[in-house]
N, C-alpha and C positions, 0 to 999 in steps of 0.2 A: 512499310513502303506504301504508298499511296497507290490504290487500285485506279486503274486507267479512268480518266475523267469521264464523266457521264452526261452525255447530251448536252443541254441548254442551262445546265445549273449555274456555271458562271461565265456570264458574256462580260468581256473585259471594256470592249468598246462598243455601245450602242450608238448606231449611226445619229437618228434624229432625236431621240428622247434624252440622250446625253447632253444636250445644250440646255440644262436647266440651271437651277440655283447653284449647284455643287460646282459646276465649271466657272462660275461668275465669283464664286466665293474663295476660289483658288483651292479648294479641297482636293482638287487632283495633284497640287503640287507638293503633297506630302506623303510617305509613304510610313507604313507601319513596320516596326522593327522589335524584336523581342530581345531583351537583356537578361541573361541567366547568370545567376551567382550561387556558387555551390556552398554546401555546409561549411566549409573551412574558411569562408570569406568574413574578413573583419567589417570594420567602418567602410562604407562606400567613399566617402571622402567627396562628397558633393553637396553643394546648398540647393535647397528647393524653395522657390517661391511659392507660397501657399493661398496668395491674394485672389486669383482668379477662379472660374469654374473648375478649371484643371490645374493640378501641381504642375509647375514647370522647372526644369534644371537650371539653376544660376549658375554659380562658380563650380566648375570641376577641378577639385585641387590635385596638385601633381602627386600627392601620395594619397594611395587609397584604391580599392577595388574597380571604381566606376571610371578610372582614368583613361583606360583605352576603349571603353565601351560607350558611356554616356557623352554626351554634348551639350554645350550650354544652348537654351532654346528647345530642347527636347520636351514634349507635353507627355507626362506621364498620365496614360488612360487608364490602365489597369495594373494593379498590384497583387500578384498571385492569384489572379482571376477575379479579384474585386475591383469593380468599376470606381473610379475615384471621382466622377463628375459631381460637384457640389459639395463634396464632403470636407469637413474640416482637418486641419492639421492635427488636432488631438485624436480623430478617428484614424487618420491615415498613417501617423509616424509608427505607431506599434507594429502596422504591417510591414514597414520599410525595414524593422529590425529582425524579420523571421529570416530563417535561413533553411533551405535553399529560398532563394528570391528570384520571383520572374516578373520582370517589368515589362509592359506593353507600353510602346511609347510611339508617338507620331511625330515624325521628323521631317522637316522641309526638304524637299528633295535636293536643293543646293547642298544640304549638309550631308546627305545620306552618302553620296558618292565615296566621300572620305572614309566613311565608316564600314562600307560593305566588307572590303577586305579582311578587316580586324574582328569583325563581330564572332565569326565561328571560332578562329583561332585563340582569342582571348577568353573565351567563355568556356572552352574545353580544358579538362584539367590533363589531357595527355597520357 
């Protein structure tokens, strides 16, 4: 359990300085979500678009472990702690096959609402 928050470490809304490039670029409109897949998980069942600086989730198939967790348009920022920025498909694909697998993704906030309820339930083994 996280110890009680310490002082000024994380200020979520800084009044004057927050009106910078980040707000203009829409960075505030996405949230970071962690998707976890256990050792028993087989193919994720999602297509990944590898063209940009960051890999992006394309089609999420109806059969596969990613079905309830990943969403089309999710930006994969991290695979098991490895930053994906600027890395090639050849570098990242082997990491996607490792289990357990932890994906750090950025999701547009309008997508996030639908996933909030399922993230924890779907990821736990019960």
